VOBA-1610 file (N, C-alpha, C; in pm, whole numbers, padded with zeros to 5 digits, always signed):
BEGIN
Unk+00089-00128+00019Unk-00003-00008-00021Unk+00082+00107-00007Unk+00191+00132+00076Unk+00283+00231+00082Unk+00346+00278-00050Unk+00390+00176-00108Unk+00449+00169-00257Unk+00332+00250-00351Unk+00201+00194-00365Unk+00115+00241-00466Unk+00098+00365-00406Unk+00076+00403-00258Unk+00061+00564-00269Unk+00178+00655-00294Unk+00290+00593-00287Unk+00389+00667-00320Unk+00442+00707-00456Unk+00372+00609-00520Unk+00380+00651-00694Unk+00244+00635-00722Unk+00243+00741-00834Unk+00110+00786-00887Unk+00107+00661-00981Unk-00056+00595-00961Unk-00059+00518-01064Unk-00120+00581-01179Unk-00183+00671-01180Unk-00235+00724-01321Unk-00310+00858-01260Unk-00313+00953-01386Unk-00370+01071-01372Unk-00508+01076-01377Unk-00560+00972-01434Unk-00713+00952-01436Unk-00780+00883-01387Unk-00716+00744-01340Unk-00768+00634-01289Unk-00749+00604-01133Unk-00864+00560-01066Unk-00788+00535-00934Unk-00828+00348-00950Unk-00720+00311-00846Unk-00761+00162-00839Unk-00762+00116-00690Unk-00919+00057-00684Unk-00928-00008-00563Unk-00948-00143-00555Unk-00983-00228-00458Unk-01023-00327-00449Unk-01068-00388-00318Unk-01129-00567-00336Unk-01161-00635-00219Unk-01151-00742-00239Unk-01158-00809-00148Unk-01161-00961-00106Unk-01253-01001-00008Unk-01334-01085-00037Unk-01421-01148+00063Unk-01390-01270+00061Unk-01358-01331+00169Unk-01358-01489+00249Unk-01441-01531+00323Unk-01486-01666+00301Unk-01599-01701+00377Unk-01569-01859+00448Unk-01588-01861+00580Unk-01537-02007+00625Unk-01729-02052+00656Unk-01759-02141+00629Unk-01914-02147+00669Unk-01928-02298+00722Unk-01960-02324+00824Unk-01967-02470+00919Unk-02097-02489+00918Unk-02197-02632+00859Unk-02303-02633+00936Unk-02314-02703+01030Unk-02405-02685+01146Unk-02421-02747+01261Unk-02517-02866+01237Unk-02502-02983+01260Unk-02595-03089+01290Unk-02611-03138+01122Unk-02678-03206+01090Unk-02744-03267+00968Unk-02800-03172+00878Unk-02780-03173+00753Unk-02869-03084+00629Unk-02911-03164+00534Unk-03030-03160+00470Unk-03098-03199+00388Unk-03129-03070+00256Unk-03163-03156+00139Unk-03188-03081+00010Unk-03308-03057+00024Unk-03343-02945-00050Unk-03530-02935-00051Unk-03605-03055-00089Unk-03679-03113-00018Unk-03758-03250-00035Unk-03707-03370+00072Unk-03597-03334+00140Unk-03586-03399+00246Unk-03444-03506+00210Unk-03410-03506+00081Unk-03277-03619+00081Unk-03163-03546+00157Unk-03093-03659+00222Unk-02981-03605+00313Unk-02857-03599+00199Unk-02816-03475+00242Unk-02676-03427+00159Unk-02544-03495+00211Unk-02475-03540+00130Unk-02346-03619+00169Unk-02227-03496+00189Unk-02235-03407+00126Unk-02128-03284+00161Unk-02144-03201+00274Unk-02233-03238+00341Unk-02242-03114+00485Unk-02145-03122+00593Unk-02020-03064+00500Unk-01914-03038+00568Unk-01882-02852+00574Unk-01786-02818+00634Unk-01738-02685+00618Unk-01687-02673+00501Unk-01695-02530+00449Unk-01650-02503+00333Unk-01580-02367+00341Unk-01482-02322+00227Unk-01415-02204+00235Unk-01428-02161+00112Unk-01473-02025+00068Unk-01511-01964-00027Unk-01459-01861-00050Unk-01457-01768-00182Unk-01380-01629-00160Unk-01434-01575-00288Unk-01436-01422-00276Unk-01472-01362-00394Unk-01377-01219-00428Unk-01294-01213-00501Unk-01203-01073-00499Unk-01249-01005-00625Unk-01192-00887-00629Unk-01242-00786-00758Unk-01129-00648-00740Unk-01097-00632-00835Unk-01013-00527-00849Unk-01090-00416-00974Unk-01098-00269-00909Unk-01200-00148-01000Unk-01094-00095-01056Unk-01093-00070-01172Unk-01045+00075-01210Unk-01114+00187-01257Unk-01134+00272-01173Unk-01224+00360-01190Unk-01178+00495-01259Unk-01215+00541-01357Unk-01150+00640-01452Unk-01280+00768-01470Unk-01219+00923-01444Unk-01283+01010-01455Unk-01202+01102-01532Unk-01271+01130-01646Unk-01241+01226-01759Unk-01254+01378-01702Unk-01366+01405-01673Unk-01404+01547-01654Unk-01436+01594-01496Unk-01431+01466-01416Unk-01452+01487-01256Unk-01605+01457-01258Unk-01678+01446-01332Unk-01831+01428-01299Unk-01859+01274-01339Unk-01800+01244-01452Unk-01800+01110-01528Unk-01720+00994-01463Unk-01751+00877-01482Unk-01721+00776-01416Unk-01717+00654-01551Unk-01596+00579-01554Unk-01577+00472-01640Unk-01518+00389-01542Unk-01590+00255-01531Unk-01564+00162-01447Unk-01533+00027-01502Unk-01423-00048-01490Unk-01367-00178-01529Unk-01340-00270-01420Unk-01398-00380-01388Unk-01400-00462-01260Unk-01349-00614-01300Unk-01221-00670-01252Unk-01195-00770-01303Unk-01183-00852-01145Unk-01284-00978-01181Unk-01305-01066-01033Unk-01245-01186-01039Unk-01236-01259-00954Unk-01222-01385-00929Unk-01313-01470-00800Unk-01332-01587-00822Unk-01401-01660-00733Unk-01360-01788-00722Unk-01391-01887-00611Unk-01388-02004-00658Unk-01503-02066-00616Unk-01620-02000-00609Unk-01746-02053-00571Unk-01770-02156-00657Unk-01821-02276-00601Unk-01848-02396-00700Unk-01978-02471-00639Unk-02093-02380-00596Unk-02206-02419-00558Unk-02203-02503-00457Unk-02159-02483-00346Unk-02102-02507-00236Unk-02229-02556-00160Unk-02238-02644-00063Unk-02356-02667+00013Unk-02394-02533+00085Unk-02307-02451+00158Unk-02375-02301+00199Unk-02442-02247+00073Unk-02395-02220-00066Unk-02442-02132-00133Unk-02579-02204-00198Unk-02581-02333-00188Unk-02711-02382-00236Unk-02815-02381-00140Unk-02785-02371-00029Unk-02898-02352+00080Unk-02925-02220+00081Unk-02840-02112+00109Unk-02888-01973+00146Unk-02803-01876+00066Unk-02703-01925-00031Unk-02658-01825-00099Unk-02566-01727-00007Unk-02455-01724-00052Unk-02344-01614+00008Unk-02375-01452-00044Unk-02363-01351-00012Unk-02441-01237-00047Unk-02335-01196-00171Unk-02206-01272-00241Unk-02164-01203-00358Unk-02200-01302-00456Unk-02233-01422-00457Unk-02252-01493-00566Unk-02344-01449-00668Unk-02464-01370-00626Unk-02536-01323-00732Unk-02464-01203-00837Unk-02352-01130-00777Unk-02298-01061-00852Unk-02195-01094-00953Unk-02139-01242-00948Unk-02072-01277-01052Unk-02162-01355-01172Unk-02251-01289-01224Unk-02347-01347-01319Unk-02249-01376-01444Unk-02132-01344-01450Unk-02073-01375-01583Unk-01998-01551-01542Unk-02041-01605-01470Unk-01985-01724-01413Unk-01857-01749-01416Unk-01791-01651-01356Unk-01616-01663-01320Unk-01615-01753-01203Unk-01528-01869-01268Unk-01498-01930-01106Unk-01402-02011-01174Unk-01311-02025-01047Unk-01158-02074-01045Unk-01080-02001-01177Unk-01122-01862-01188Unk-01045-01784-01302Unk-01031-01658-01277Unk-01008-01549-01357Unk-01001-01426-01336Unk-01083-01408-01462Unk-01178-01297-01447Unk-01252-01231-01580Unk-01330-01104-01561Unk-01387-01046-01649Unk-01435-00930-01657Unk-01571-00962-01557Unk-01581-00867-01477Unk-01719-00819-01435Unk-01817-00728-01471Unk-01809-00604-01382Unk-01888-00548-01415Unk-01805-00422-01530Unk-01869-00354-01616Unk-01825-00241-01697Unk-01909-00166-01777Unk-01870-00015-01689Unk-01997+00083-01745Unk-01938+00211-01746Unk-01985+00323-01806Unk-01982+00452-01819Unk-02097+00532-01774Unk-02060+00628-01681Unk-02184+00698-01620Unk-02154+00851-01637Unk-02252+00921-01670Unk-02233+01072-01711Unk-02353+01149-01704Unk-02339+01258-01632Unk-02420+01378-01653Unk-02476+01414-01759Unk-02610+01437-01755Unk-02716+01499-01881Unk-02758+01636-01822Unk-02702+01733-01804Unk-02771+01838-01770Unk-02755+01847-01613Unk-02848+01903-01495Unk-02831+01906-01384Unk-02886+01786-01289Unk-02965+01751-01358Unk-03078+01645-01280Unk-03073+01506-01334Unk-02995+01462-01438Unk-03001+01361-01528Unk-02841+01292-01503Unk-02857+01144-01451Unk-02712+01074-01479Unk-02746+00943-01521Unk-02685+00932-01646Unk-02688+00834-01736Unk-02586+00738-01750Unk-02645+00596-01751Unk-02525+00492-01745Unk-02537+00415-01874Unk-02442+00366-01935Unk-02430+00249-02041Unk-02340+00145-02002Unk-02374+00021-01962Unk-02315-00067-01938Unk-02320-00209-02001Unk-02230-00322-01993Unk-02193-00402-02044Unk-02157-00531-01983Unk-02175-00634-01978Unk-02132-00769-01904Unk-02221-00748-01768Unk-02234-00894-01715Unk-02281-00919-01575Unk-02371-00807-01495Unk-02473-00782-01605Unk-02556-00660-01544Unk-02669-00744-01472Unk-02729-00687-01380Unk-02849-00723-01271Unk-02911-00564-01252Unk-03050-00563-01209Unk-03144-00452-01244Unk-03087-00379-01104Unk-03038-00437-01011Unk-02968-00358-00898Unk-02830-00239-00943Unk-02770-00283-01039Unk-02687-00200-01080Unk-02715-00050-01140Unk-02861-00056-01148Unk-02905+00078-01214Unk-02963+00150-01119Unk-02980+00108-01000Unk-03079+00210-00871Unk-02985+00287-00778Unk-03057+00377-00771Unk-02975+00486-00650Unk-02954+00445-00528Unk-03083+00360-00471Unk-03027+00301-00334Unk-03120+00169-00346Unk-03060+00061-00264Unk-03134-00065-00226Unk-03218-00076-00078Unk-03202+00083-00055Unk-03309+00095+00061Unk-03285+00023+00194Unk-03270-00107+00173Unk-03253-00193+00317Unk-03114-00182+00377Unk-03106-00194+00485Unk-02961-00170+00555Unk-02888-00277+00558Unk-02920-00396+00551Unk-02833-00540+00536Unk-02724-00561+00438Unk-02755-00482+00325Unk-02675-00551+00190Unk-02511-00539+00230Unk-02492-00456+00279Unk-02333-00435+00278Unk-02260-00547+00392Unk-02326-00598+00471Unk-02261-00655+00553Unk-02343-00795+00594Unk-02458-00846+00565Unk-02529-00978+00568Unk-02417-01055+00466Unk-02432-01198+00546Unk-02336-01293+00470Unk-02431-01351+00393Unk-02546-01405+00424Unk-02616-01445+00321Unk-02710-01344+00205Unk-02719-01404+00098Unk-02758-01330-00025Unk-02918-01244+00029Unk-02981-01334+00110Unk-03133-01264+00179Unk-03098-01136+00217Unk-03013-01075+00267Unk-02984-00960+00310Unk-02993-00850+00195Unk-02998-00892+00084Unk-03024-00820-00014Unk-03160-00850-00059Unk-03222-00713-00156Unk-03364-00761-00193Unk-03330-00855-00332Unk-03382-00960-00299Unk-03369-01091-00382Unk-03434-01069-00504Unk-03555-01017-00491Unk-03637-00974-00623Unk-03555-00942-00755Unk-03476-00883-00735Unk-03371-00799-00838Unk-03318-00913-00923Unk-03283-01032-00848Unk-03207-01125-00946Unk-03305-01239-01033Unk-03440-01192-01013Unk-03549-01289-01082Unk-03526-01271-01194Unk-03522-01118-01260Unk-03531-01096-01394Unk-03418-01081-01444Unk-03407-01113-01598Unk-03269-01125-01692Unk-03193-01018-01672Unk-03062-01049-01642Unk-02946-00919-01629Unk-02937-00917-01781Unk-02825-00900-01809Unk-02773-00898-01950Unk-02643-00865-01974Unk-02624-00869-02135Unk-02472-00817-02172Unk-02476-00688-02207Unk-02580-00612-02187Unk-02616-00490-02242Unk-02678-00393-02146Unk-02669-00308-02097Unk-02798-00222-02044Unk-02770-00067-02038Unk-02899+00001-02024Unk-02869+00150-02029Unk-02997+00205-01939Unk-02961+00323-01877Unk-03077+00373-01742Unk-02994+00507-01730Unk-03097+00550-01659Unk-03061+00696-01612Unk-03126+00698-01452Unk-03071+00812-01409Unk-03110+00816-01243Unk-03156+00981-01244Unk-03309+01019-01232Unk-03338+01145-01284Unk-03394+01199-01136Unk-03338+01311-01086Unk-03353+01365-00969Unk-03498+01492-00975Unk-03594+01406-00952Unk-03704+01497-00969Unk-03705+01628-00882Unk-03653+01579-00755Unk-03677+01702-00639Unk-03565+01660-00558Unk-03540+01746-00465Unk-03452+01705-00376Unk-03435+01581-00288Unk-03538+01523-00305Unk-03559+01384-00242Unk-03644+01318-00302Unk-03670+01296-00408Unk-03719+01223-00539Unk-03641+01188-00615Unk-03612+01062-00659Unk-03500+01021-00763Unk-03598+00905-00852Unk-03607+00933-00970Unk-03669+00813-01063Unk-03564+00728-01113Unk-03540+00619-01113Unk-03447+00526-01171Unk-03519+00458-01276Unk-03440+00444-01391Unk-03491+00373-01503Unk-03395+00303-01604Unk-03446+00163-01603Unk-03317+00092-01686Unk-03395-00023-01780Unk-03301-00061-01890Unk-03329-00129-01977Unk-03198-00215-02002Unk-03209-00379-01973Unk-03136-00442-02012Unk-03162-00554-02109Unk-03055-00628-02194Unk-03092-00725-02282Unk-02999-00838-02244Unk-03013-00958-02241Unk-02944-01078-02213Unk-02903-01143-02349Unk-02958-01107-02446Unk-02927-01134-02574Unk-02869-01052-02690Unk-02815-00960-02646Unk-02762-00802-02734Unk-02695-00869-02821Unk-02594-00977-02819Unk-02477-00982-02898Unk-02507-01129-02976Unk-02626-01153-02950Unk-02659-01292-03043Unk-02752-01264-03148Unk-02712-01290-03289Unk-02785-01252-03376Unk-02910-01369-03416Unk-02994-01362-03347Unk-03085-01459-03371Unk-03236-01402-03380Unk-03345-01454-03416Unk-03479-01408-03420Unk-03538-01354-03266Unk-03515-01448-03192Unk-03539-01423-03078Unk-03466-01374-02974Unk-03332-01343-03006Unk-03228-01280-02930Unk-03228-01122-02989Unk-03106-01058-02980Unk-03044-00964-03006Unk-03115-00843-02925Unk-03089-00716-02977Unk-03106-00584-02856Unk-03213-00567-02787Unk-03305-00627-02878Unk-03447-00599-02835Unk-03547-00696-02781Unk-03478-00840-02738Unk-03538-00927-02700Unk-03491-00985-02587Unk-03530-01107-02537Unk-03467-01131-02405Unk-03449-01041-02317Unk-03536-00934-02278Unk-03510-00791-02185Unk-03555-00815-02077Unk-03544-00692-02005Unk-03602-00648-01875Unk-03594-00506-01894Unk-03708-00479-01814Unk-03697-00305-01790Unk-03740-00283-01646Unk-03738-00160-01594Unk-03745-00119-01448Unk-03757+00002-01466Unk-03831+00039-01346Unk-03869+00164-01293Unk-03878+00186-01133Unk-03792+00244-01086Unk-03790+00263-00942Unk-03780+00396-00898Unk-03896+00447-00817Unk-03913+00590-00775Unk-03875+00594-00643Unk-03768+00672-00588Unk-03727+00653-00451Unk-03741+00785-00383Unk-03763+00795-00236Unk-03776+00883-00160Unk-03634+00857-00071Unk-03569+00958-00087Unk-03448+00958-00019Unk-03435+01094+00042Unk-03425+01062+00209Unk-03431+01205+00260Unk-03314+01213+00366Unk-03279+01298+00424Unk-03201+01337+00537Unk-03255+01322+00665Unk-03373+01257+00689Unk-03442+01238+00804Unk-03445+01063+00827Unk-03561+01043+00892Unk-03607+00906+00936Unk-03611+00810+00802Unk-03712+00880+00699Unk-03766+00770+00637Unk-03670+00765+00493Unk-03651+00644+00470Unk-03618+00617+00299Unk-03695+00526+00230Unk-03739+00518+00128Unk-03836+00446+00076Unk-03859+00435-00088Unk-03889+00320-00152Unk-03859+00291-00292Unk-04009+00180-00309Unk-04040+00245-00440Unk-04152+00125-00523Unk-04087+00101-00633Unk-04068-00032-00686Unk-04022-00077-00786Unk-04111-00182-00892Unk-04104-00163-01034Unk-04153-00198-01097Unk-04061-00305-01211Unk-04055-00417-01237Unk-03966-00498-01314Unk-04058-00599-01403Unk-04046-00564-01534Unk-04095-00674-01616Unk-04007-00668-01725Unk-04033-00797-01832Unk-03972-00802-01953Unk-04067-00935-02015Unk-03947-00991-02115Unk-04054-01103-02186Unk-04025-01234-02173Unk-03968-01259-02048Unk-03969-01412-01978Unk-04074-01466-02003Unk-04068-01594-02039Unk-04205-01679-02111Unk-04209-01799-02002Unk-04084-01849-01980Unk-04041-01994-01937Unk-04139-02030-01794Unk-04184-02120-01771Unk-04246-02173-01687Unk-04185-02143-01553Unk-04210-02078-01461Unk-04155-02054-01307Unk-04073-01907-01316Unk-04061-01870-01435Unk-04016-01736-01425Unk-04115-01607-01379Unk-04065-01477-01331Unk-04155-01405-01311Unk-04216-01332-01439Unk-04366-01313-01415Unk-04449-01229-01531Unk-04391-01075-01527Unk-04401-01034-01365Unk-04372-00924-01347Unk-04326-00871-01214Unk-04254-00790-01142Unk-04238-00770-00996Unk-04270-00651-00953Unk-04364-00637-00902Unk-04417-00507-00803Unk-04345-00515-00661Unk-04272-00427-00634Unk-04213-00435-00482Unk-04221-00291-00441Unk-04201-00302-00288Unk-04179-00193-00224Unk-04070-00251-00110Unk-04022-00110-00084Unk-03914-00074-00016Unk-03882+00003+00097Unk-03865-00009+00241Unk-03866+00119+00315Unk-03755+00080+00429Unk-03699+00179+00487Unk-03589+00198+00600Unk-03630+00310+00696Unk-03646+00284+00791Unk-03663+00384+00938Unk-03543+00435+01001Unk-03477+00511+01008Unk-03328+00520+01065Unk-03378+00589+01202Unk-03355+00543+01291Unk-03396+00609+01421Unk-03240+00640+01507Unk-03143+00653+01414Unk-03031+00697+01490Unk-02924+00580+01555Unk-02992+00535+01634Unk-02917+00428+01732Unk-02941+00281+01652Unk-03047+00277+01598Unk-03105+00163+01529Unk-03164+00204+01385Unk-03181+00077+01270Unk-03238+00119+01170Unk-03340+00000+01145Unk-03466+00016+01119Unk-03543-00061+01079Unk-03559-00081+00938Unk-03569-00206+00868Unk-03568-00173+00706Unk-03632-00329+00674Unk-03691-00342+00547Unk-03741-00438+00470Unk-03821-00424+00349Unk-03858-00536+00273Unk-03902-00513+00152Unk-04027-00623+00150Unk-04112-00602+00019Unk-04226-00698+00003Unk-04213-00682-00174Unk-04206-00827-00203Unk-04217-00800-00348Unk-04313-00906-00431Unk-04412-00855-00517Unk-04511-00960-00548Unk-04484-00980-00694Unk-04475-01126-00710Unk-04376-01177-00844Unk-04493-01298-00907Unk-04581-01263-01002Unk-04688-01394-01037Unk-04551-01495-01129Unk-04591-01608-01139Unk-04479-01681-01200Unk-04572-01733-01317Unk-04483-01748-01454Unk-04548-01805-01560Unk-04592-01922-01549Unk-04654-01958-01647Unk-04716-02101-01646Unk-04823-02170-01532Unk-04870-02028-01475Unk-04946-02086-01359Unk-04915-02160-01239Unk-04779-02139-01215Unk-04724-02212-01087Unk-04735-02097-00988Unk-04796-02094-00890Unk-04803-02029-00800Unk-04740-01909-00802Unk-04643-01847-00681Unk-04596-01701-00750Unk-04449-01703-00690Unk-04370-01598-00705Unk-04216-01603-00623Unk-04246-01490-00565Unk-04354-01454-00462Unk-04343-01350-00388Unk-04258-01380-00287Unk-04182-01259-00262Unk-04070-01243-00131Unk-04090-01142-00026Unk-04028-01158+00071Unk-04049-01054+00174Unk-03898-01074+00272Unk-03887-00931+00322Unk-03772-00955+00451Unk-03808-00839+00544Unk-03742-00873+00644Unk-03738-00730+00745Unk-03651-00767+00836Unk-03600-00663+00888Unk-03512-00671+01034Unk-03469-00536+01096Unk-03364-00545+01182Unk-03317-00441+01228Unk-03151-00422+01242Unk-03108-00321+01185Unk-02944-00302+01233Unk-02908-00192+01359Unk-02794-00214+01394Unk-02761-00149+01483Unk-02613-00069+01476Unk-02628+00043+01377Unk-02474+00108+01358Unk-02405+00142+01483Unk-02270+00132+01468Unk-02164+00181+01574Unk-02210+00086+01698Unk-02248-00037+01689Unk-02248-00103+01818Unk-02111-00160+01891Unk-02124-00123+02000Unk-01972-00149+02050Unk-01859-00146+01971Unk-01866-00024+01919Unk-01733+00035+01818Unk-01777+00128+01700Unk-01704+00202+01705Unk-01752+00285+01590Unk-01711+00240+01429Unk-01801+00210+01347Unk-01815+00163+01229Unk-01843+00028+01234Unk-01874-00035+01374Unk-01921-00175+01377Unk-02073-00196+01334Unk-02153-00306+01320Unk-02270-00301+01289Unk-02331-00466+01341Unk-02435-00435+01414Unk-02498-00572+01444Unk-02620-00561+01358Unk-02656-00672+01324Unk-02781-00669+01216Unk-02836-00828+01245Unk-02978-00805+01263Unk-03068-00918+01255Unk-03204-00902+01154Unk-03203-01018+01100Unk-03337-01009+00989Unk-03390-01122+00935Unk-03478-01128+00883Unk-03521-01294+00830Unk-03638-01257+00722Unk-03681-01368+00657Unk-03752-01368+00546Unk-03772-01479+00470Unk-03859-01475+00370Unk-03905-01549+00253Unk-03816-01545+00141Unk-03755-01642+00076Unk-03657-01617-00051Unk-03774-01621-00190Unk-03759-01545-00277Unk-03831-01603-00373Unk-03812-01726-00458Unk-03960-01832-00471Unk-03911-01960-00541Unk-04079-02022-00548Unk-04098-02052-00681Unk-04216-02089-00726Unk-04289-02184-00677Unk-04220-02281-00595Unk-04293-02424-00564Unk-04258-02438-00395Unk-04169-02352-00332Unk-04168-02355-00192Unk-04160-02216-00147Unk-04158-02225+00029Unk-04153-02071+00059Unk-04035-02102+00147Unk-03901-02077+00095Unk-03768-02101+00196Unk-03771-01964+00279Unk-03710-02040+00394Unk-03748-01937+00530Unk-03570-01892+00562Unk-03554-01800+00591Unk-03393-01779+00637Unk-03424-01657+00750Unk-03330-01664+00824Unk-03311-01577+00929Unk-03128-01574+00954Unk-03106-01445+00977Unk-02961-01417+00986Unk-02942-01325+01087Unk-02822-01351+01191Unk-02754-01252+01268Unk-02629-01230+01245Unk-02600-01109+01229Unk-02444-01122+01208Unk-02390-00977+01277Unk-02247-00990+01292Unk-02176-00879+01383Unk-02062-00818+01287Unk-02060-00731+01204Unk-01971-00673+01159Unk-01858-00571+01260Unk-01713-00643+01208Unk-01613-00576+01355Unk-01526-00503+01235Unk-01502-00372+01219Unk-01415-00282+01174Unk-01287-00279+01229Unk-01190-00360+01213Unk-01067-00397+01291Unk-00991-00249+01271Unk-00991-00223+01128Unk-00883-00088+01079Unk-00955-00077+00935Unk-00862+00014+00891Unk-00907+00094+00750Unk-00938+00002+00610Unk-00857-00128+00643Unk-00857-00215+00567Unk-00920-00345+00567Unk-00954-00363+00684Unk-01003-00525+00726Unk-01103-00497+00825Unk-01197-00622+00791Unk-01345-00622+00876Unk-01349-00791+00883Unk-01403-00819+00997Unk-01446-00965+01030Unk-01576-00956+01069Unk-01668-01042+01001Unk-01800-01076+01034Unk-01856-01179+01077Unk-01865-01252+01230Unk-01924-01335+01252Unk-02038-01351+01211Unk-02143-01459+01203Unk-02268-01475+01143Unk-02330-01630+01188Unk-02473-01622+01230Unk-02517-01755+01254Unk-02628-01731+01133Unk-02682-01842+01061Unk-02785-01842+00980Unk-02880-01963+00963Unk-02994-01919+01004Unk-03068-02059+01007Unk-03158-02063+00882Unk-03157-02173+00838Unk-03295-02168+00724Unk-03376-02302+00743Unk-03474-02283+00638Unk-03594-02378+00661Unk-03626-02367+00483Unk-03581-02498+00417Unk-03611-02492+00300Unk-03740-02540+00238Unk-03827-02569+00348Unk-03958-02574+00309Unk-03998-02683+00207Unk-03934-02803+00195Unk-03942-02921+00134Unk-04009-03047+00133Unk-04105-02990+00253Unk-04195-03121+00289Unk-04137-03221+00386Unk-04030-03213+00421Unk-03948-03301+00511Unk-03968-03259+00647Unk-03953-03342+00760Unk-03953-03306+00880Unk-03821-03209+00947Unk-03694-03251+00846Unk-03580-03225+00912Unk-03529-03124+00799Unk-03622-03026+00724Unk-03596-02939+00669Unk-03480-02810+00666Unk-03460-02784+00797Unk-03420-02695+00853Unk-03262-02706+00910Unk-03194-02605+00896Unk-03043-02605+00913Unk-03008-02491+00969Unk-02867-02510+01020Unk-02820-02393+01097Unk-02655-02402+01090Unk-02596-02256+01026Unk-02472-02256+00969Unk-02432-02166+01073Unk-02297-02166+01091Unk-02180-02071+01138Unk-02095-02025+00998Unk-02101-01896+01018Unk-02008-01820+00915Unk-01913-01711+00950Unk-01792-01698+00896Unk-01726-01608+00963Unk-01646-01557+00811Unk-01690-01437+00794Unk-01647-01359+00688Unk-01520-01278+00734Unk-01442-01238+00621Unk-01313-01185+00661Unk-01295-01101+00533Unk-01287-00936+00535Unk-01303-00858+00417Unk-01192-00771+00402Unk-01108-00770+00298Unk-01006-00697+00295Unk-01051-00590+00185Unk-00992-00465+00198Unk-01038-00366+00116Unk-00939-00240+00081Unk-00902-00184-00040Unk-00814-00104-00018Unk-00852+00021-00116
//
C-alpha cells in the first residue's frame, strides 16, 4: 500500500479492490429441498475478489472496469442460502479471472445521470439505493432484496437516475440478455428486462422506494413481472428496514413472492461496527424457503473487517428435517 501511494498510478484512474473470504460450518445434519440427505454437509471455504479501475475524464463522469475472481463452486452453503457475493458474478467467473462489471456513467444536465453498461448486469446496478440496511454486511444473499435477481440481467444495459426533486429520484433501466446474439428471438430488443424505481431519499428518518420490473421472460416458473416496495426507518441508534415483492410466475405455478425485514444497530460496541438481525422468505415458485441471520461486522482497521454470523434456514421441502443452522465467518480486505 505504501508503495502504491508513493507512486502515481494514473492521472485519470483510481485503483481499488476488495476480497471477501468465507468460512461456513453447518451445525448438525442438512437436507436438500424435499428431504434428501446431503453427503457434502461439511465446512466450506469460499472467496470472491475484485479489482476496480475507476476513471474520470471530467470529474463528473465515471468509467468503471472490474476484474473479478472467485472459487464459488455451488457449495452446500451456497445451495442452501446463497453467500451474498454470488449473485454479483453472473458472468460465471469461477476458478479463474474475468471481467465483471463494465460501465460508463455521465451527467446529462443538472438532474440526470445516465449509465451505459455491458457484461454481468443486474437490475440493482441501475438503482440509486437498495434502501434496506443489511446488504453491505449480511453474509447471506437474502440480506439484499432478492427480487432484483429474478429478472434477466444482460450483456447490455442503459439507464438513468433522474432527480425529480431534492428527495425524489426516478431510476429507469433497460437490459438485454441476448444483445450479442444474432437470432430472431435474441438481439438487442429481445430477452429483455426493463425497470422503474421511484425513491424517496431523505436526510431524516424515512427512505423508501417502489419498484416495477418486467420483460419478455415466458418460461414456466419465471416471473411475469415484479411489483415491490422497500422501506428503511433510521432512528439513529438503530435502523428498521425491509421489503415485500409480488412476482406472479409464468405457467400458472404459484408465485415468486418474497419479503424480508429486520433491524440493524450501527456503531454497536465500536465505531463503524454493526449488528444486524433480519429474516424473511426468498422467492421460489414451489416452496417458501425461510431464512434468518444474525451478523456482527467488526471494523478492525481501515482495510480489514471481520463478520461472524449465524444463519438458520428452513427450505420448506416437505420433510420433517428441512431446517439447517450454519455458522459463518467472513473476512473482508479492501483498499
